[in-house]
C-alpha positions as CSV (number, residue, x, y, z in Angstrom):
1,M,144.7,105.7,260.3
2,K,141.1,105.8,258.8
3,T,138.5,106.4,261.4
4,L,134.7,106.5,261.4
5,K,134.9,110.3,261.9
6,N,136.5,110.5,258.4
7,A,134.1,108.2,256.6
8,K,132.1,109.7,253.8
9,I,128.3,109.9,253.8
10,G,126.7,107.0,251.9
11,T,129.6,104.6,252.3
12,S,129.7,101.2,254.0
13,V,132.8,100.5,256.1
14,S,134.1,97.7,258.3
15,V,135.5,98.0,261.8
16,K,139.2,97.0,262.2
17,K,139.7,97.9,265.8
18,V,138.1,99.9,268.6
19,H,140.6,102.1,270.5
20,G,140.1,103.7,273.9
21,V,140.1,102.4,277.5
22,G,137.8,101.8,280.3
23,P,134.2,103.0,280.2
24,I,134.5,104.7,276.9
25,R,135.6,101.6,275.1
26,K,133.0,99.5,276.9
27,R,130.2,101.9,275.8
28,I,131.3,101.7,272.2
29,L,131.4,97.9,272.3
30,D,128.0,97.8,274.1
31,M,126.5,99.8,271.2
32,G,127.4,96.8,268.9
33,I,130.4,98.4,267.3
34,T,132.8,95.5,267.4
35,K,135.7,94.2,265.3
36,G,134.4,93.1,261.9
37,S,131.0,94.9,262.1
38,D,129.7,96.6,259.0
39,I,128.6,100.2,259.4
40,Y,126.7,102.3,256.9
41,V,127.2,106.1,257.2
42,K,123.7,107.7,256.7
43,K,124.2,111.3,257.5
44,V,126.2,113.9,259.4
45,A,124.7,116.8,261.4
46,P,125.0,120.3,259.9
47,L,127.8,121.3,262.3
48,G,129.5,117.9,261.8
49,D,128.6,116.3,265.2
50,P,127.0,113.8,265.7
51,I,127.2,111.2,262.9
52,E,124.2,108.9,262.1
53,V,125.1,105.4,261.1
54,T,123.3,102.1,260.6
55,I,124.8,99.0,262.3
56,R,123.2,95.6,263.0
57,N,119.9,96.9,261.5
58,Y,119.4,99.8,263.8
59,N,120.2,103.5,263.6
60,L,122.8,105.0,265.9
61,S,124.0,108.6,266.5
62,I,127.6,108.7,267.6
63,R,129.7,111.7,268.7
64,N,132.9,112.7,266.8
65,A,135.0,112.1,269.9
66,D,133.8,108.4,270.0
67,A,133.9,108.1,266.2
68,E,137.7,108.9,266.3
69,L,138.2,105.8,268.4
70,I,136.8,103.5,265.8
71,E,139.5,102.4,263.3
72,L,138.3,101.2,259.9
73,L,139.7,98.8,257.3
């Protein structure tokens, strides 16, 4: 399964499914990361956490733990 955590810098990806349950899933969906959304991976912090992405014309930093829950096409 390809996840946002494994996406390479400088690539555009599309969300296939958001995993997780309860408040974690709701928080991810509230950030605008929904099925079919296009995400551009801008950069990764020096130690690998967090990941900075652009989605729906705004920049978002997301933790690796949350990025693992986002399955890509």
